[in-house]
Residue, then its C-alpha position, 0 to 999 in steps of 0.5 A: m321472768l318468774l322462772i328466772q328469778s326462782f333459779k336465782v334464789l336456789n341454794l347450793s344444795a338445790s343446785k347440786l340436786c339439779r346436776q345429779s338429776i340431769r346426770c341420772l337422766s343422761q345415764h338413763s338415756t344412754n343406757r337404753t337396752d334398745p341399740s336402735h334408739s335414736n333421738v329422732d322425731q320422724q314426723e319432724v324429719d318428714r316435715l323438713s324433708q318436704l322442703a328438700a326441693e327448695w332448700w337452696d332457693p335463697a328466696g324460698r321458704i328456707k331463706p331465713l336459714h340462708s340469711m342467718n349465715a351472716l351471723r352463724v359463720p362469724l360466730i363460729r369463726d370468731g369463737l374458734i379464734a378467741t379460744g386459740f384454735v386458729p393460728k395467728e397467721q391464718i386469722k386474717s386470711p381467707q383460709v381462716l379455719k384451715d385444717l380445723n375439723i367441724l361437725e354440723v349436727g342436723c345439717g339439712g341440705g348443707i347451707l351452713t356446711e358449705s359456708l364453713a368449708r369455704i373458709r377451709a374447715n373440714v366439715v362433716g354434716i350429719d342429718p337423719g333425713e335421707k332426702l336432705i342429705q341427698v340434696a346436700q350431696n347434689h348441691a356439693q357437686t355444683i360448687d368448687p371441687n376444692v370446697a366440696g372436697r372438704i365436706r362429708y355428708l352422712v345419714e346419721t344421728i348424733e347418737e349414732h355418730s359420736p360413739k364412733n368419733v369420740g373427741i375428734y372435732d374442734a367444734v360441734v355446731a347444732s344450729e336451729v336443731l335443738e328446738h326439734v329434739n325430744d331428749k335434749v340431755s342425751f343430744i347435748e351429751h353426745c355432741v360433747m362426746a364428739l368434741k375435743p377438750g378445749g373445743s367449742i359447741f355452738i348452738t342457735t335455737l329458740n327460747k321458751t317464752n311467751a315472746s318466742w311462741l308469738a314470734g316463732i310460731v304464731a307470727a312466723e308460721y300462721v301470720l307471715e307464713l315465713v315457715p310452713k305451719n307446724t314447723h315448731d313445737w313450743e314445748k320443745f323450746i329451751s331457755p338459755l338458763e336450762l341449756k347452760r345448766i345441761l352444758s355445765t353438767f357435761n363439763c362445758t363452760t358457756i363463754l358467749e350468749h347473744g340474742m338474735f333478731y330477724e327483720f323479716w321485711r328485708n330477710q336480715w338477721s342482727w345480734c341484739s341484747r334480748t334472748d327471749v326469742n332467738y339466741a346463740l351460745q358458745a360453750v367450751k369443753q373443759v380439760e378434765v384434770 
């Protein structure tokens, strides 16, 4: 709370200094001389890859991601409708996202990827975990071929993918990924790079608060054992305020912010007004003039 209040009283010159600092950090991130640099924590990748065998078990340790689709899919669908990317004749049809191109960054085993393809989006799912991409590809072979035909999986990071695919996606999705990222400025910059002007970036992640430490780590990992221990590092969490500040630096305007609440006793997610643990954002890439 003190941090939020302190930001509210910053004057204009301080805000400009903050934006300049982020741009400098971004330039430093993208101008590294090592072309093999990627924003990947291999320990994080290995930890998630250990869950590959049970990724598609809706009653297993990944079940919160399965049930989260009840919020994530409408968030993306309705967000693209609201920003005018969906023709009127498609809005109430099962083909609502027909012909729209979506990039899912950190797709894991493809839980959200497949759901977006089922409402006719063309989805590219990227992830640095080879085991997880293999799980996603194997599962895609078991579903409707028409749905599978709208999905493409790649073992890539966003830093590798976006320079080859500048401005081609109607939406970029990073769901439950940002809390595992080291260099968030570089990550956001490359997500925006792949986005069309007017397109939307959708993010779900964890706030950096005492409540998120208690709920997201202590309770979820050690008390209730909803996810494996050491899945999260509180130091990598990020507040909505900081995330919106980074997005604005890369010419993106946040148009939606929701809190998310997980009822673990029945494995169900709901929207809420509080953003102190889980939250979702939609930001739109502005057309440069």
